[in-house]
C-alpha positions, 0 to 999 in steps of 0.5 A, spaced: 532 361 901 538 360 905 544 356 904 546 350 908 551 353 913 558 350 913 559 346 919 565 342 921 565 335 919 566 330 925 573 327 923 570 320 925 565 320 919 567 318 913 562 320 907 565 315 903 561 310 907 554 313 907 548 309 904 546 316 900 549 316 893 549 323 893 553 324 900 558 319 897 559 324 892 560 330 897 554 333 895 553 339 900 560 338 903 564 344 905 571 344 908 574 349 913 577 355 910 584 354 910 588 358 906 595 355 904 600 353 899 602 346 899 605 340 894 599 336 894 602 331 889 609 330 886 610 336 882 603 339 883 602 346 887 595 347 890 594 354 892 588 353 897 582 358 898 585 364 894 581 370 894 578 374 888 574 380 888 569 381 883 567 388 880 562 390 885 567 388 891 565 381 893 570 376 894 569 369 892 574 363 893 578 358 889 583 353 889 588 353 884 592 347 882 598 348 877 605 345 875 610 346 881 615 349 875 614 356 875 619 357 869 613 356 865 606 359 864 600 354 863 593 355 860 588 354 865 581 350 865 576 353 870 571 349 874 565 354 875 559 352 879 556 352 886 558 345 888 563 345 893 570 345 891 573 340 895 568 335 896 573 329 897 576 332 903 576 327 909 574 321 905 577 315 905 575 315 897 571 320 893 566 316 889 562 317 883 556 313 881 558 309 875 566 310 875 570 305 879 573 307 885 580 311 885 579 313 878 578 320 880 582 323 885 580 327 891 582 334 889 577 334 883 570 338 884 564 334 883 562 333 875 569 337 873 576 336 871 581 332 875 587 336 877 591 330 878 590 328 870 590 335 867 596 338 871 600 333 869 598 334 862 601 342 863 595 345 865 592 349 871 586 347 874 581 352 878 576 350 882 571 356 884 566 356 889 562 361 886 558 367 889 555 365 895 557 358 895 562 355 900 566 361 904 565 366 898 561 372 900 554 374 897 548 370 895 548 364 890 545 366 883 543 360 879 545 361 872 543 369 872 546 375 869 550 376 876 553 369 875 555 370 868 558 377 870 562 374 875 565 368 871 567 374 866 571 377 872 574 371 874 576 368 867 580 375 866 583 375 873 586 368 872 589 370 865 593 375 868 596 371 874 604 370 873 603 362 872 598 363 866 599 364 859 593 368 858 589 362 855 583 360 859 578 354 858 572 351 861 570 344 863 565 340 867 559 336 866 552 337 868 551 343 873 558 345 871 557 345 864 550 349 865 554 355 867 559 355 861 554 357 855 552 364 859 559 366 861 562 364 854 556 369 851 559 375 855 565 374 851 571 374 856 577 376 851 581 371 854 576 365 854 579 361 848 574 355 849 569 351 853 567 344 854 560 343 856 559 336 857 551 335 857 547 341 860 540 344 861 540 351 857 533 353 858 531 351 865 524 353 864 522 348 858 527 343 860 527 342 868 522 346 872 516 346 867 518 341 861 512 341 857 508 345 862 508 340 867 512 342 874 517 338 877 519 342 883 520 337 888 526 334 884 529 341 883 528 343 891 532 336 892 538 339 887 537 346 891 538 343 898 545 341 896 548 348 896 552 350 902 554 357 903 554 363 908 548 367 905 542 366 901 540 362 894 536 364 888 530 360 890 528 357 884 523 353 886 519 358 890 520 363 884 517 357 879 511 357 884 510 365 883 512 365 876 509 359 873 509 362 866 515 364 862 517 371 864 523 375 865 526 371 871 526 365 866 529 369 860 535 371 864 537 364 865 537 363 858 544 364 855 545 368 848 548 363 844 548 368 838 554 371 842 558 365 843 564 365 838 570 361 842 571 354 840 566 349 843 566 341 845 559 339 847 557 332 849 549 330 849 547 324 853 541 320 850 539 318 856 539 324 861 535 330 862 540 335 859 539 332 852 535 337 849 539 343 852 545 340 849 543 339 842 539 346 843 546 350 845 550 346 839 545 348 834 544 355 836 551 357 837 554 362 833 561 360 833 563 355 827 568 352 831 564 347 835 563 340 835 558 335 838 559 328 841 552 324 842 552 318 846 548 313 850 552 313 856 551 316 863 554 323 864 559 321 869 562 315 867 563 318 860 566 324 863 572 320 865 573 315 860 580 315 858 579 315 850 574 321 852 579 325 856 584 324 851 579 327 846 578 333 850 586 333 851 587 334 843 581 339 843 584 343 849 591 342 846 589 346 840 585 352 843 589 353 849 596 351 847 596 352 840 598 346 838 597 344 831 595 337 832 589 336 827 583 337 831 580 341 826 579 334 822 575 331 828 568 330 825 563 336 827 558 331 829 559 324 832 553 320 834 552 313 837 546 309 834 543 305 839 540 298 838 538 295 845 540 294 852 548 296 852 549 294 845 550 300 840 549 299 832 554 304 831 559 308 835 561 315 834 559 315 827 561 321 823 556 327 821 557 334 818 551 337 822 545 335 827 539 334 825 542 330 819 541 333 812 539 327 809 533 326 813 527 323 810 521 325 815 515 321 815 509 321 819 505 314 822 498 315 823 495 313 830 489 308 829 485 306 835 479 302 832 481 296 835 482 297 842 486 290 843 491 292 837 492 300 838 497 301 832 500 306 827 499 306 819 504 310 814 497 313 811 492 317 814 486 313 817 479 314 815 475 311 821 474 316 827 476 312 833 478 313 840 482 310 846 481 312 854 485 311 860 486 313 867 490 319 867 493 316 874 494 309 873 494 307 866 497 307 859 496 306 852 501 303 847 501 304 839 505 299 836 507 299 828 512 293 825 518 295 821 518 291 814 526 293 813 531 296 818 530 303 819 534 308 823 530 314 826 535 319 828 534 326 830 527 330 832 520 326 833 514 330 835 507 327 836 500 331 833 495 328 837 487 330 838 486 329 846 480 330 851 480 330 859 473 327 860 471 330 866 477 336 868 479 342 865 487 340 864 491 333 863 498 331 863 501 327 858 508 323 858 510 320 852 516 314 851 518 312 844 520 305 845 522 299 841 519 292 842 521 285 839 517 281 834 513 278 839 512 285 843 517 285 848 520 291 850 527 292 848 530 298 852 537 301 852 541 301 858 544 306 862 548 305 868 546 298 867 538 300 868 533 300 863 531 307 860 524 308 858 526 311 851 526 318 848 521 322 851 516 328 851 511 331 856 505 336 855 500 339 860 495 341 855 493 348 857 500 349 855 499 347 848 500 354 845 506 354 841 511 359 840 513 360 832 519 364 833 522 358 837 519 352 833 524 349 828 523 348 821 526 344 815 524 347 808 518 349 811 516 343 815 516 343 822 520 338 826 521 341 833 514 344 836 516 349 842 511 351 847 510 358 848 508 358 856 506 365 856 499 363 858 494 357 860 489 355 855 484 351 860 479 346 856 472 344 858 471 337 860 470 333 854 473 338 849 477 335 844 484 339 842 490 338 838 497 338 841 504 338 839 508 334 843 516 335 842 520 329 843 527 330 845 532 328 839 535 320 839 539 316 835 536 308 834 536 303 829 530 298 829 531 291 825 526 288 820 520 285 824 521 290 830 516 295 833 516 302 834 512 303 840 509 310 842 507 309 850 502 315 852 501 316 860 499 321 865 505 319 869 512 318 869 513 311 868 520 308 871 523 304 876 529 303 880 533 310 878 537 313 883 535 320 882 528 322 885 525 325 878 518 327 880 513 331 876 507 334 880 501 332 875 494 335 875 490 329 872 483 327 874 479 322 871 480 319 864 484 322 858 482 320 851 486 320 845 482 321 838 485 318 831 482 317 824 478 322 820 478 329 822 482 327 828 489 326 824 493 324 830 500 322 828 508 321 830 513 325 825 519 321 825 526 322 822 528 316 818 535 316 816 537 312 809 543 309 808 549 312 805 550 307 800 546 300 798 548 295 794 544 289 793 544 286 800 549 290 803 548 297 807 552 302 809 550 307 814 
């Protein structure tokens, strides 16, 4: 596809006043080419539209923000993405959803470190328009080997500039975070650390075909934000051409085994980058890795003062070699969610994820009473089934906890299902919490109710990849689909499916209910992102339980660290 071309912006138009939240964040905006060096704030120099040549001769452009004092050298932080490098230019204020006005300066790139904070802390910030973006030459390569090579070249170029001390790090969340793992896997000699704060790392499994269900319209919306002089890797068209995993999709997956630099990863339990963030942290070769998992949305989390200070300690350690005790930071810190905007615990320290003390339990589905679909802690002997319309209805299985129960880690569903009158069906799973009376207790993100930990499955993609599935002591905890072929079914044919649920961390109090919601469609209202999946459902979907159809959910129960009488310490 062809990128949206840079055009002059009407000076009377203030994007900050737009009704479109993406426009208010400068999406797709590309300011005029304007090479200059000027003092953009007291003590801060901006070198604007600096040309950098890649190994194949292509020129890309960046903006360099650095301290005005040239008697010293400084470490550098790179924001690398195809988002425009000056999205706030010409705005009365640059707005980021969930972040109060004026929190972030207009010099910050979208989802990136703010130069007006980091330069005053003694760092250089390099905002880059990658190959094909903005005025940079070439075509935009979405997370491919070409992008990784360019990232390597830029890091090494930046490290030897006269103002740099030779230590380079990377920062940014969401789309800006996604590039970092691939570049780190190239092992640029001067790349000391990365901070990918929430990132998709398997575009096929986590974005385009989650559970095998295509999500092309949302990805088309994302690609339409690209502004540049050339073409764009048309991932949506390629997804139509290659609906199964092949070399095109494999090229977009970072090789975590080659990442050796220090890593500070975050994961948000409320957003679609969750799986990729956890996979990256777990699989990274480096032992210098830290994870912080939270309930908040990625943008407000990025600019929270306490999180900025936390990240500064990480950068000070690995870019300035300041011995500030960062190594004593717990390698895993978890927010344990409860309900609404209430967290049971915040930043609980752990040594690993998933937790070694996890006790995996199975709760077995029982559909024998259509008015009371439930789960039991032992296999159900009576065979039964429940049916629902795949396009308009859903079913919910509830089970009451007899004591406070924490579920933290990976869940999955093993279900026996059938499409009553078709050769395929899509399933959307939400793991929820209800009160003693069955009322839904959501958690909140950006003040909106979240549908819960999720999973998806197109049953023709049910075949698993043994090499990708994760096990603990021989027990499967994370089934991963192969997506190498389609296995269509006959109408009414009963087949087993294993459905991966993204990791989560939540507590259920005594008397509250674990709820498994199953539908053939995405259920959510009021969310600003146009999330949508291209479903293929016709007629009723049937779930079989009991007897030979031992359908269950496997959950990660976390026992208290210490218990004495009525006192419980988690």
